[in-house]
Z-matrix of the N, CA and C atoms (Angstrom, degrees):
N
C 1 1.479
C 2 1.519 1 108.57
N 3 1.311 2 117.32 1 124.39
C 4 1.457 3 119.18 2 -179.28
C 5 1.518 4 110.67 3 -82.65
N 6 1.348 5 115.88 4 173.51
C 7 1.467 6 121.60 5 -175.25
C 8 1.523 7 111.79 6 -61.14
N 9 1.348 8 117.68 7 -40.38
C 10 1.456 9 120.85 8 -179.01
C 11 1.522 10 111.14 9 -63.76
N 12 1.366 11 116.21 10 -38.56
C 13 1.455 12 119.98 11 178.20
C 14 1.521 13 111.00 12 -64.29
N 15 1.321 14 115.75 13 -40.23
C 16 1.461 15 119.85 14 178.68
C 17 1.512 16 110.63 15 -61.62
N 18 1.322 17 116.70 16 -46.85
C 19 1.456 18 120.35 17 -179.17
C 20 1.524 19 110.51 18 -61.32
N 21 1.326 20 117.59 19 -37.47
C 22 1.461 21 120.61 20 179.29
C 23 1.524 22 109.89 21 -64.81
N 24 1.334 23 117.11 22 -38.70
C 25 1.458 24 121.34 23 179.62
C 26 1.519 25 110.52 24 -64.44
N 27 1.335 26 117.02 25 -39.50
C 28 1.464 27 119.61 26 -179.97
C 29 1.521 28 110.83 27 -68.90
N 30 1.307 29 118.12 28 -35.85
C 31 1.461 30 119.97 29 177.06
C 32 1.529 31 110.30 30 -62.39
N 33 1.335 32 115.93 31 -24.11
C 34 1.452 33 119.61 32 -179.72
C 35 1.528 34 112.73 33 -83.49
N 36 1.335 35 118.90 34 -6.21
C 37 1.457 36 117.09 35 172.61
C 38 1.501 37 121.38 36 142.66
N 39 1.316 38 121.57 37 30.37
C 40 1.460 39 121.03 38 173.89
C 41 1.524 40 109.51 39 -90.65
N 42 1.332 41 116.17 40 -164.13
C 43 1.457 42 119.94 41 -174.49
C 44 1.519 43 113.94 42 -70.85
N 45 1.328 44 113.71 43 170.26
C 46 1.463 45 121.61 44 175.46
C 47 1.524 46 109.99 45 -95.03
N 48 1.312 47 116.25 46 154.77
C 49 1.463 48 122.32 47 174.96
C 50 1.526 49 107.76 48 -104.58
N 51 1.335 50 115.70 49 107.28
C 52 1.458 51 121.90 50 -176.06
C 53 1.526 52 108.77 51 -93.27
N 54 1.324 53 117.10 52 106.03
C 55 1.461 54 121.72 53 -178.18
C 56 1.522 55 109.49 54 -92.91
N 57 1.333 56 115.68 55 115.85
C 58 1.467 57 122.45 56 177.85
C 59 1.519 58 107.79 57 -105.06
N 60 1.324 59 117.04 58 108.55
C 61 1.464 60 121.64 59 -176.85
C 62 1.519 61 110.62 60 -125.69
N 63 1.311 62 114.35 61 163.72
C 64 1.452 63 121.04 62 176.67
C 65 1.512 64 109.70 63 162.54
N 66 1.309 65 117.37 64 170.16
C 67 1.462 66 121.08 65 -178.49
C 68 1.529 67 112.82 66 -62.42
N 69 1.315 68 116.07 67 158.36
C 70 1.457 69 122.22 68 174.43
C 71 1.522 70 109.63 69 -57.88
N 72 1.334 71 116.20 70 134.46
C 73 1.456 72 120.03 71 177.24
C 74 1.508 73 114.63 72 91.22
N 75 1.328 74 116.93 73 -0.21
C 76 1.467 75 119.20 74 -175.70
C 77 1.532 76 112.42 75 -82.22
N 78 1.335 77 116.60 76 -12.82
C 79 1.464 78 120.03 77 176.64
C 80 1.516 79 115.34 78 100.86
N 81 1.326 80 117.64 79 25.05
C 82 1.470 81 121.16 80 -177.09
C 83 1.531 82 111.69 81 -60.51
N 84 1.332 83 116.19 82 -43.37
C 85 1.461 84 120.02 83 -176.91
C 86 1.517 85 112.61 84 -62.68
N 87 1.316 86 116.53 85 -44.45
C 88 1.467 87 121.11 86 179.62
C 89 1.522 88 110.47 87 -63.37
N 90 1.327 89 116.31 88 -43.19
C 91 1.468 90 120.77 89 178.52
C 92 1.528 91 110.57 90 -60.54
N 93 1.318 92 117.10 91 -46.22
C 94 1.466 93 120.33 92 -178.06
C 95 1.521 94 111.90 93 -63.62
N 96 1.329 95 117.87 94 -38.53
C 97 1.464 96 120.56 95 177.73
C 98 1.529 97 110.63 96 -61.87
N 99 1.320 98 116.72 97 -40.37
C 100 1.465 99 120.64 98 178.94
C 101 1.529 100 111.22 99 -68.27
N 102 1.319 101 116.72 100 -39.80
C 103 1.465 102 120.09 101 178.05
C 104 1.524 103 110.81 102 -60.20
N 105 1.323 104 116.99 103 -43.02
C 106 1.462 105 121.72 104 -179.48
C 107 1.523 106 111.57 105 -65.47
N 108 1.334 107 116.86 106 -35.65
C 109 1.465 108 120.58 107 178.17
C 110 1.525 109 111.65 108 -65.93
N 111 1.315 110 115.59 109 -35.29
C 112 1.462 111 120.20 110 -169.06
C 113 1.524 112 114.85 111 -97.77
N 114 1.326 113 117.14 112 -12.46
C 115 1.466 114 119.53 113 179.88
C 116 1.530 115 109.27 114 -134.69
N 117 1.339 116 117.33 115 106.10
C 118 1.476 117 120.38 116 -177.04
C 119 1.524 118 113.83 117 -69.43
N 120 1.340 119 117.48 118 -9.97
C 121 1.455 120 119.41 119 179.11
C 122 1.530 121 112.62 120 -90.83
N 123 1.340 122 115.85 121 9.10
C 124 1.459 123 121.02 122 177.00
C 125 1.528 124 110.20 123 -106.43
N 126 1.310 125 116.65 124 142.89
C 127 1.466 126 122.42 125 175.11
C 128 1.526 127 108.11 126 -136.03
N 129 1.323 128 116.41 127 146.14
C 130 1.468 129 121.58 128 -175.89
C 131 1.517 130 111.21 129 -97.28
N 132 1.328 131 115.75 130 131.77
C 133 1.459 132 120.74 131 172.35
C 134 1.525 133 109.17 132 -80.13
N 135 1.323 134 117.07 133 127.86
C 136 1.465 135 122.26 134 -179.87
C 137 1.527 136 109.19 135 -94.05
N 138 1.315 137 116.48 136 130.61
C 139 1.462 138 121.50 137 -175.85
C 140 1.527 139 112.03 138 -78.98
N 141 1.324 140 115.01 139 160.55
C 142 1.460 141 122.89 140 173.28
C 143 1.524 142 108.93 141 -100.21
N 144 1.338 143 116.80 142 148.43
C 145 1.459 144 120.05 143 178.92
C 146 1.523 145 111.19 144 -151.57
N 147 1.324 146 114.79 145 157.97
C 148 1.473 147 120.60 146 174.21
C 149 1.526 148 111.13 147 -99.67
N 150 1.317 149 118.06 148 -1.76
C 151 1.463 150 118.86 149 -179.70
C 152 1.521 151 110.14 150 -74.97
N 153 1.331 152 115.54 151 160.82
C 154 1.457 153 120.32 152 -177.50
C 155 1.521 154 111.40 153 -69.34
N 156 1.312 155 115.67 154 148.01
C 157 1.460 156 121.22 155 178.25
C 158 1.524 157 109.99 156 -73.55
N 159 1.321 158 117.34 157 129.52
C 160 1.458 159 122.06 158 178.93
C 161 1.519 160 111.52 159 -72.82
N 162 1.342 161 117.63 160 160.56
C 163 1.471 162 121.45 161 -175.76
C 164 1.525 163 114.22 162 -61.59
N 165 1.304 164 118.26 163 -29.49
C 166 1.472 165 121.49 164 -178.44
C 167 1.527 166 112.71 165 -106.80
N 168 1.327 167 116.36 166 10.17
C 169 1.453 168 120.54 167 -177.94
C 170 1.529 169 111.06 168 -93.36
N 171 1.331 170 115.41 169 152.38
C 172 1.459 171 121.95 170 -176.63
C 173 1.528 172 109.10 171 -118.73
N 174 1.329 173 115.53 172 128.25
C 175 1.470 174 120.59 173 177.55
C 176 1.526 175 109.36 174 -61.42
N 177 1.328 176 116.06 175 129.94
C 178 1.446 177 120.60 176 178.94
C 179 1.517 178 113.86 177 87.96
N 180 1.327 179 117.68 178 -10.89
C 181 1.463 180 121.44 179 176.88
C 182 1.520 181 110.37 180 -111.03
N 183 1.341 182 115.99 181 -50.18
C 184 1.464 183 119.75 182 177.05
C 185 1.528 184 110.54 183 -85.14
N 186 1.334 185 115.68 184 -50.54
C 187 1.469 186 122.69 185 176.65
C 188 1.522 187 108.48 186 -153.55
N 189 1.324 188 115.64 187 165.66
C 190 1.455 189 122.16 188 161.94
C 191 1.525 190 105.56 189 -98.12
N 192 1.322 191 116.69 190 122.39
C 193 1.462 192 121.18 191 -173.09
C 194 1.527 193 110.35 192 -100.45
N 195 1.337 194 115.38 193 129.59
C 196 1.461 195 121.17 194 -177.92
C 197 1.524 196 110.12 195 -133.16
N 198 1.321 197 115.13 196 154.39
C 199 1.460 198 119.76 197 170.37
C 200 1.524 199 108.52 198 -73.72
N 201 1.330 200 116.58 199 167.38
C 202 1.469 201 120.15 200 177.28
C 203 1.526 202 110.95 201 -58.25
N 204 1.328 203 116.40 202 -41.00
C 205 1.463 204 119.95 203 -178.60
C 206 1.527 205 111.02 204 -66.13
N 207 1.331 206 116.85 205 -43.95
C 208 1.467 207 120.55 206 179.36
C 209 1.531 208 111.18 207 -62.85
N 210 1.336 209 115.59 208 -41.31
C 211 1.467 210 120.03 209 179.99
C 212 1.522 211 110.26 210 -63.50
N 213 1.337 212 116.46 211 -41.63
C 214 1.460 213 120.67 212 179.74
C 215 1.525 214 110.97 213 -64.53
N 216 1.328 215 116.53 214 -36.56
C 217 1.463 216 120.29 215 178.35
C 218 1.528 217 110.92 216 -63.98
N 219 1.340 218 116.53 217 -36.98
C 220 1.468 219 120.38 218 177.47
C 221 1.529 220 109.88 219 -65.88
N 222 1.333 221 116.28 220 -41.39
C 223 1.468 222 120.26 221 177.02
C 224 1.524 223 110.23 222 -60.86
N 225 1.333 224 115.65 223 -45.86
C 226 1.466 225 120.81 224 -175.88
C 227 1.524 226 112.78 225 -62.57
N 228 1.322 227 117.30 226 -30.19
C 229 1.474 228 119.53 227 179.15
C 230 1.524 229 111.81 228 -96.19
N 231 1.344 230 116.46 229 16.45
C 232 1.464 231 122.60 230 177.06
C 233 1.526 232 111.32 231 59.64
N 234 1.328 233 115.63 232 43.19
C 235 1.455 234 120.65 233 -176.86
C 236 1.520 235 114.66 234 -94.24
N 237 1.330 236 117.03 235 2.15
C 238 1.466 237 120.48 236 -179.31
C 239 1.526 238 110.51 237 -119.43
N 240 1.327 239 116.06 238 138.69
C 241 1.459 240 120.07 239 173.85
C 242 1.519 241 110.60 240 -76.48
N 243 1.331 242 116.06 241 -29.99
C 244 1.470 243 121.91 242 176.47
C 245 1.513 244 107.32 243 -162.67
N 246 1.327 245 115.66 244 158.23
C 247 1.460 246 119.85 245 172.47
C 248 1.522 247 108.82 246 -159.05
N 249 1.330 248 115.08 247 159.80
C 250 1.462 249 120.71 248 178.94
C 251 1.526 250 109.00 249 -154.74
N 252 1.326 251 115.45 250 156.87
C 253 1.468 252 120.94 251 174.45
C 254 1.516 253 108.91 252 -100.10
N 255 1.329 254 115.65 253 127.52
C 256 1.456 255 121.92 254 -178.08
C 257 1.522 256 109.11 255 -130.77
N 258 1.337 257 116.08 256 117.29
C 259 1.468 258 121.92 257 178.72
C 260 1.536 259 111.71 258 51.90
N 261 1.327 260 115.71 259 41.68
C 262 1.459 261 120.18 260 173.76
C 263 1.515 262 115.54 261 87.55
N 264 1.325 263 117.43 262 -4.64
C 265 1.462 264 121.44 263 177.17
C 266 1.526 265 109.60 264 -118.15
N 267 1.328 266 115.53 265 152.92
C 268 1.462 267 119.30 266 179.70
C 269 1.536 268 110.24 267 -105.01
N 270 1.326 269 114.40 268 142.52
C 271 1.463 270 122.43 269 179.30
C 272 1.520 271 107.84 270 -130.85
N 273 1.325 272 116.84 271 145.49
C 274 1.456 273 118.58 272 179.65
C 275 1.515 274 113.19 273 -158.72
N 276 1.328 275 115.76 274 166.67
C 277 1.459 276 123.03 275 179.56
C 278 1.518 277 108.88 276 -104.87
N 279 1.311 278 117.00 277 119.71
C 280 1.453 279 122.37 278 -177.48
C 281 1.528 280 110.93 279 -75.20
N 282 1.319 281 115.48 280 118.76
C 283 1.466 282 120.75 281 -178.14
C 284 1.521 283 111.06 282 -60.11
N 285 1.326 284 116.67 283 -43.47
C 286 1.465 285 121.15 284 -176.33
C 287 1.523 286 111.28 285 -61.43
N 288 1.341 287 116.73 286 -38.42
C 289 1.457 288 118.84 287 -179.12
C 290 1.526 289 112.14 288 -69.68
N 291 1.323 290 116.41 289 -44.58
C 292 1.469 291 120.27 290 179.34
C 293 1.520 292 110.51 291 -60.72
N 294 1.338 293 117.42 292 -48.76
C 295 1.463 294 120.95 293 -179.82
C 296 1.519 295 111.38 294 -64.18
N 297 1.340 296 116.03 295 -33.76
C 298 1.463 297 119.77 296 178.54
C 299 1.521 298 111.93 297 -64.76
N 300 1.341 299 117.15 298 -41.63
C 301 1.466 300 121.14 299 177.19
C 302 1.518 301 110.28 300 -65.04
N 303 1.316 302 117.10 301 -47.26
C 304 1.460 303 120.84 302 -179.90
C 305 1.527 304 111.00 303 -61.13
N 306 1.313 305 116.33 304 -33.04
C 307 1.459 306 121.96 305 -178.48
C 308 1.526 307 111.73 306 -65.77
N 309 1.333 308 117.43 307 -24.83
C 310 1.466 309 120.75 308 178.42
C 311 1.523 310 111.61 309 -78.27
N 312 1.338 311 117.25 310 -11.77
C 313 1.451 312 121.25 311 -175.95
C 314 1.511 313 112.97 312 94.38
N 315 1.334 314 117.02 313 -8.61
C 316 1.460 315 119.58 314 175.97
C 317 1.521 316 109.96 315 -77.46
N 318 1.334 317 115.62 316 159.34
C 319 1.451 318 120.99 317 173.92
C 320 1.521 319 108.37 318 -89.25
N 321 1.310 320 116.21 319 134.56
C 322 1.467 321 122.31 320 -175.01
C 323 1.525 322 110.23 321 -98.31
N 324 1.339 323 116.19 322 123.95
C 325 1.459 324 120.80 323 174.36
C 326 1.523 325 108.93 324 -90.23
N 327 1.306 326 115.44 325 130.58
C 328 1.456 327 121.86 326 176.43
C 329 1.521 328 108.06 327 -119.24
N 330 1.337 329 116.19 328 105.40
C 331 1.467 330 121.62 329 176.60
C 332 1.524 331 107.16 330 -88.43
N 333 1.338 332 116.67 331 114.05
C 334 1.455 333 119.13 332 -165.57
C 335 1.521 334 110.79 333 -153.24
N 336 1.340 335 116.16 334 157.77
C 337 1.465 336 117.79 335 176.66
C 338 1.528 337 110.02 336 -73.40
N 339 1.310 338 114.63 337 168.51
C 340 1.467 339 120.37 338 -172.28
C 341 1.526 340 111.95 339 -62.32
N 342 1.317 341 117.08 340 -45.62
C 343 1.462 342 120.68 341 -179.20
C 344 1.527 343 111.03 342 -58.92
N 345 1.337 344 115.82 343 -43.85
C 346 1.459 345 120.09 344 -179.89
C 347 1.511 346 112.03 345 -66.98
N 348 1.338 347 116.33 346 -39.72
C 349 1.461 348 120.14 347 179.15
C 350 1.516 349 112.25 348 -59.78
N 351 1.316 350 116.19 349 -42.05
C 352 1.466 351 120.74 350 179.35
C 353 1.532 352 110.62 351 -66.40
N 354 1.339 353 116.53 352 -38.87
C 355 1.465 354 119.99 353 178.32
C 356 1.526 355 111.34 354 -62.49
N 357 1.335 356 116.37 355 -43.32
C 358 1.469 357 120.02 356 -179.92
C 359 1.523 358 110.07 357 -63.76
N 360 1.313 359 116.53 358 -43.75
C 361 1.467 360 120.25 359 -179.92
C 362 1.536 361 111.11 360 -59.80
N 363 1.324 362 116.80 361 -39.17
C 364 1.457 363 120.06 362 -179.36
C 365 1.524 364 111.40 363 -64.09
N 366 1.340 365 117.09 364 -27.66
C 367 1.463 366 120.41 365 -179.53
C 368 1.528 367 112.99 366 -89.66
N 369 1.349 368 116.90 367 -28.85
C 370 1.458 369 120.38 368 -172.89
C 371 1.530 370 110.94 369 -136.51
N 372 1.308 371 119.04 370 53.10
C 373 1.466 372 120.50 371 -172.93
C 374 1.525 373 113.87 372 -66.33
N 375 1.335 374 116.97 373 -24.94
C 376 1.460 375 119.43 374 -171.79
C 377 1.521 376 113.64 375 -68.84
N 378 1.356 377 119.00 376 -18.83
C 379 1.458 378 118.21 377 178.90
C 380 1.524 379 112.93 378 -136.53
N 381 1.337 380 116.47 379 28.14
C 382 1.465 381 121.66 380 175.91
C 383 1.525 382 111.09 381 -96.71
N 384 1.321 383 115.87 382 139.08
C 385 1.460 384 123.37 383 169.09
C 386 1.523 385 106.25 384 -116.74
N 387 1.319 386 116.67 385 112.15
C 388 1.464 387 122.62 386 -172.86
C 389 1.529 388 110.28 387 -95.65
N 390 1.342 389 117.22 388 117.96
C 391 1.464 390 121.76 389 -179.16
C 392 1.528 391 109.11 390 -123.77
N 393 1.318 392 116.17 391 118.48
C 394 1.463 393 122.79 392 -179.09
C 395 1.529 394 108.28 393 -97.19
N 396 1.336 395 116.53 394 125.48
C 397 1.467 396 121.99 395 179.61
C 398 1.525 397 109.22 396 -106.63
N 399 1.316 398 116.82 397 130.15
C 400 1.456 399 120.26 398 179.34
C 401 1.522 400 110.90 399 -131.77
N 402 1.322 401 115.73 400 158.91
C 403 1.459 402 122.12 401 176.59
C 404 1.524 403 109.27 402 -81.49
N 405 1.341 404 117.92 403 162.80
C 406 1.469 405 120.08 404 179.06
C 407 1.527 406 113.86 405 -58.46
N 408 1.348 407 116.74 406 -29.34
C 409 1.463 408 120.87 407 179.44
C 410 1.519 409 109.21 408 -159.26
N 411 1.328 410 116.34 409 164.71
C 412 1.463 411 120.37 410 177.21
C 413 1.520 412 110.60 411 -65.48
N 414 1.330 413 117.56 412 -36.95
C 415 1.470 414 120.93 413 177.83
C 416 1.518 415 111.11 414 -61.70
N 417 1.339 416 116.34 415 -40.98
C 418 1.459 417 120.21 416 179.86
C 419 1.527 418 110.47 417 -67.86
N 420 1.320 419 117.09 418 -38.13
C 421 1.456 420 120.57 419 177.90
C 422 1.525 421 110.45 420 -64.14
N 423 1.337 422 116.93 421 -42.69
C 424 1.458 423 120.99 422 177.81
C 425 1.535 424 110.01 423 -61.27
N 426 1.330 425 116.65 424 -40.22
C 427 1.465 426 120.31 425 179.40
C 428 1.521 427 110.65 426 -62.97
N 429 1.334 428 116.53 427 -42.10
C 430 1.466 429 120.27 428 -179.64
C 431 1.523 430 111.45 429 -64.79
N 432 1.334 431 116.91 430 -41.67
C 433 1.468 432 120.41 431 -179.14
C 434 1.524 433 110.90 432 -65.36
N 435 1.321 434 117.47 433 -45.41
C 436 1.469 435 120.45 434 -177.85
C 437 1.518 436 112.24 435 -72.50
N 438 1.326 437 118.20 436 -30.86
C 439 1.463 438 120.55 437 -177.69
C 440 1.519 439 112.70 438 -71.39
N 441 1.336 440 117.17 439 -18.04
C 442 1.467 441 119.89 440 179.16
C 443 1.520 442 112.04 441 -71.83
N 444 1.319 443 116.91 442 -21.54
C 445 1.471 444 123.58 443 178.37
C 446 1.532 445 112.58 444 55.24
N 447 1.333 446 115.59 445 35.16
C 448 1.461 447 120.21 446 178.38
C 449 1.520 448 112.69 447 -94.19
N 450 1.340 449 116.93 448 -23.93
C 451 1.456 450 120.69 449 -168.32
C 452 1.524 451 111.37 450 -122.29
N 453 1.339 452 115.03 451 151.98
C 454 1.455 453 119.47 452 174.05
C 455 1.533 454 108.42 453 -81.61
N 456 1.347 455 117.73 454 169.84
C 457 1.470 456 120.23 455 -175.78
C 458 1.527 457 114.49 456 -55.04
N 459 1.339 458 117.86 457 -37.67
C 460 1.462 459 119.98 458 179.98
C 461 1.525 460 111.06 459 -68.16
N 462 1.336 461 116.60 460 -39.50
C 463 1.459 462 120.34 461 178.47
C 464 1.534 463 110.81 462 -66.62
N 465 1.331 464 116.28 463 -38.12
C 466 1.469 465 120.05 464 177.27
C 467 1.521 466 110.11 465 -63.46
N 468 1.330 467 116.47 466 -42.13
C 469 1.464 468 121.03 467 178.65
C 470 1.529 469 110.49 468 -59.90
N 471 1.335 470 116.67 469 -42.74
C 472 1.465 471 120.89 470 -179.80
C 473 1.526 472 110.47 471 -67.88
N 474 1.331 473 116.22 472 -39.87
C 475 1.461 474 119.80 473 178.95
C 476 1.528 475 110.95 474 -62.23
N 477 1.320 476 116.81 475 -41.18
C 478 1.461 477 119.88 476 -179.07
C 479 1.529 478 110.78 477 -68.01
N 480 1.343 479 116.98 478 -35.23
C 481 1.460 480 119.99 479 176.11
C 482 1.529 481 110.02 480 -62.80
N 483 1.341 482 115.43 481 -45.56
C 484 1.464 483 119.75 482 177.87
C 485 1.522 484 110.88 483 -63.12
N 486 1.334 485 115.55 484 -40.30
C 487 1.463 486 121.18 485 -179.09
C 488 1.518 487 111.55 486 -60.27
N 489 1.312 488 117.13 487 -42.70
C 490 1.470 489 120.05 488 -178.95
C 491 1.530 490 110.64 489 -63.49
N 492 1.344 491 116.57 490 -37.04
C 493 1.466 492 118.87 491 176.02
C 494 1.530 493 110.12 492 -67.62
N 495 1.328 494 116.85 493 -44.34
C 496 1.463 495 120.56 494 -178.38
C 497 1.531 496 111.13 495 -58.96
N 498 1.311 497 116.61 496 -37.61
C 499 1.463 498 120.01 497 -178.72
C 500 1.529 499 112.29 498 -65.54
N 501 1.331 500 116.86 499 -23.17
C 502 1.471 501 120.08 500 177.14
C 503 1.522 502 112.00 501 -76.96
N 504 1.346 503 117.50 502 -10.68
C 505 1.460 504 121.62 503 -175.99
C 506 1.527 505 113.09 504 -94.89
N 507 1.317 506 116.72 505 4.26
C 508 1.465 507 120.90 506 -177.83
C 509 1.532 508 111.91 507 -55.22
N 510 1.314 509 116.55 508 -34.72
C 511 1.474 510 120.52 509 -176.65
C 512 1.519 511 112.39 510 -66.15
N 513 1.338 512 117.86 511 -16.04
C 514 1.461 513 120.75 512 178.69
C 515 1.530 514 112.52 513 -82.93
N 516 1.325 515 116.79 514 -1.08
C 517 1.465 516 121.70 515 -178.54
C 518 1.523 517 110.51 516 -106.57
N 519 1.320 518 115.27 517 146.23
C 520 1.466 519 120.27 518 -178.32
C 521 1.526 520 112.33 519 -72.28
N 522 1.341 521 116.27 520 -31.82
C 523 1.460 522 121.59 521 -176.54
C 524 1.532 523 109.12 522 -133.01
N 525 1.325 524 115.36 523 149.88
C 526 1.462 525 120.94 524 178.88
C 527 1.524 526 108.84 525 -137.48
N 528 1.345 527 116.77 526 132.71
C 529 1.463 528 121.46 527 -179.58
C 530 1.522 529 109.28 528 -133.18
N 531 1.328 530 116.07 529 152.57
C 532 1.468 531 122.27 530 177.83
C 533 1.521 532 108.82 531 -104.37
N 534 1.326 533 116.56 532 125.23
C 535 1.463 534 120.65 533 178.50
C 536 1.526 535 109.40 534 -90.38
N 537 1.318 536 114.40 535 83.45
C 538 1.461 537 120.98 536 177.29
C 539 1.526 538 109.25 537 -101.13
N 540 1.335 539 115.97 538 -53.80
C 541 1.459 540 122.57 539 175.34
C 542 1.526 541 108.20 540 -119.41
N 543 1.330 542 116.51 541 126.63
C 544 1.462 543 121.64 542 -171.69
C 545 1.525 544 112.55 543 -57.61
N 546 1.323 545 117.86 544 -49.76
C 547 1.461 546 120.64 545 -177.46
C 548 1.530 547 111.35 546 -59.81
N 549 1.324 548 115.80 547 -39.00
C 550 1.462 549 120.37 548 -178.30
C 551 1.523 550 110.81 549 -66.87
N 552 1.327 551 116.80 550 -47.00
C 553 1.466 552 119.60 551 -176.98
C 554 1.527 553 111.06 552 -68.93
N 555 1.332 554 117.69 553 -34.77
C 556 1.466 555 120.22 554 177.46
C 557 1.522 556 110.32 555 -66.66
N 558 1.334 557 116.83 556 -43.39
C 559 1.467 558 120.25 557 175.96
C 560 1.528 559 111.10 558 -57.65
N 561 1.320 560 115.93 559 -42.72
C 562 1.458 561 120.62 560 -178.25
C 563 1.529 562 111.03 561 -64.77
N 564 1.328 563 116.89 562 -43.96
C 565 1.468 564 120.28 563 179.98
C 566 1.528 565 111.06 564 -66.36
N 567 1.331 566 117.64 565 -39.78
C 568 1.461 567 120.56 566 177.02
C 569 1.530 568 111.14 567 -61.46
N 570 1.325 569 116.81 568 -36.79
C 571 1.461 570 120.15 569 177.09
C 572 1.528 571 110.95 570 -68.50
N 573 1.327 572 116.96 571 -39.33
C 574 1.467 573 120.44 572 175.69
C 575 1.529 574 110.13 573 -59.69
N 576 1.339 575 116.07 574 -45.96
C 577 1.461 576 120.49 575 -179.51
C 578 1.528 577 110.55 576 -62.91
N 579 1.332 578 116.79 577 -42.52
C 580 1.463 579 120.41 578 179.18
C 581 1.536 580 110.76 579 -59.25
N 582 1.325 581 116.44 580 -45.98
C 583 1.464 582 120.26 581 -179.42
C 584 1.526 583 111.34 582 -66.01
N 585 1.337 584 116.60 583 -37.41
C 586 1.469 585 119.66 584 179.37
C 587 1.532 586 110.57 585 -68.11
N 588 1.334 587 116.77 586 -35.21
C 589 1.469 588 119.68 587 177.22
C 590 1.523 589 110.69 588 -63.52
N 591 1.324 590 116.01 589 -43.05
C 592 1.465 591 120.22 590 179.09
C 593 1.526 592 110.57 591 -62.01
N 594 1.347 593 115.17 592 -45.28
C 595 1.463 594 119.31 593 179.91
C 596 1.519 595 111.78 594 -64.11
N 597 1.337 596 115.68 595 -40.90
C 598 1.464 597 121.25 596 179.95
C 599 1.524 598 110.22 597 -63.17
N 600 1.346 599 116.45 598 -43.56
C 601 1.464 600 120.70 599 -179.48
C 602 1.535 601 110.38 600 -65.51
N 603 1.328 602 117.12 601 -38.15
C 604 1.459 603 121.11 602 179.34
C 605 1.520 604 110.98 603 -66.04
N 606 1.328 605 116.58 604 -37.76
C 607 1.469 606 120.37 605 179.87
C 608 1.530 607 110.74 606 -66.05
N 609 1.351 608 115.63 607 -34.65
C 610 1.461 609 119.43 608 179.98
C 611 1.520 610 110.77 609 -71.01
N 612 1.355 611 115.57 610 -41.24
C 613 1.459 612 119.66 611 179.79
C 614 1.526 613 110.59 612 -63.59
C-alpha cells in the first residue's frame, strides 16, 4: 500500500492527529500526560532524536535514540513527518509511528514545537487538530523557563527569542488555550477533542 492509499484510508475514518504546540516552558508535557490519563482513546507519538539517552530515560517511551547516520537514513527514506536541529542535536516525528497509531483507530497526540506542528499540518491537513498552548503572559512564561534551571543565561536568551517568534504563529492553529490552571486547560482540550471527533465522524458519514 503506497502513502497516497494510506492517506485515503485515513480520510475514510481512522484516528485524528492532535497536535499540541506552544513555546518552550508553557507546560505541553504536563498537559499531554494528563490527557493520556483521562482519555483511553489517546496515544502519544514518541519522537526520534540523535541526542544521548539520559540515565532515567527509556528507549521508546521518552525518545527513540539514533546515531547521526541512522537519523539521516530515516530522512533519506522519507521516514519523518518533520525534523529540526536544536542545540546540535536532531529531533523528528516518525511517520511510521504516527500512521501506526492512527491505524488502530486511536487519536494520536503529537507534543511538538510550533515549527514542527506547522510542518506536520502541511503534510497531513485532512486529519490534524491544531491546538496552540500559551502561558497567561510573557512574564509568566519567562518565569517558568528560568525556574527550571536547565539553561545558562545565553540559552535562556535564545529560548525567549524563539518563544517570541512562536507566539506570532498562533493564528496558524485552529484552537488556542491558556495554560493557567492545569485542570481547566485539560478539560478545555478534552472538549475540543470531543467536538472534533463528532465533526470528523459527521464528515465521514
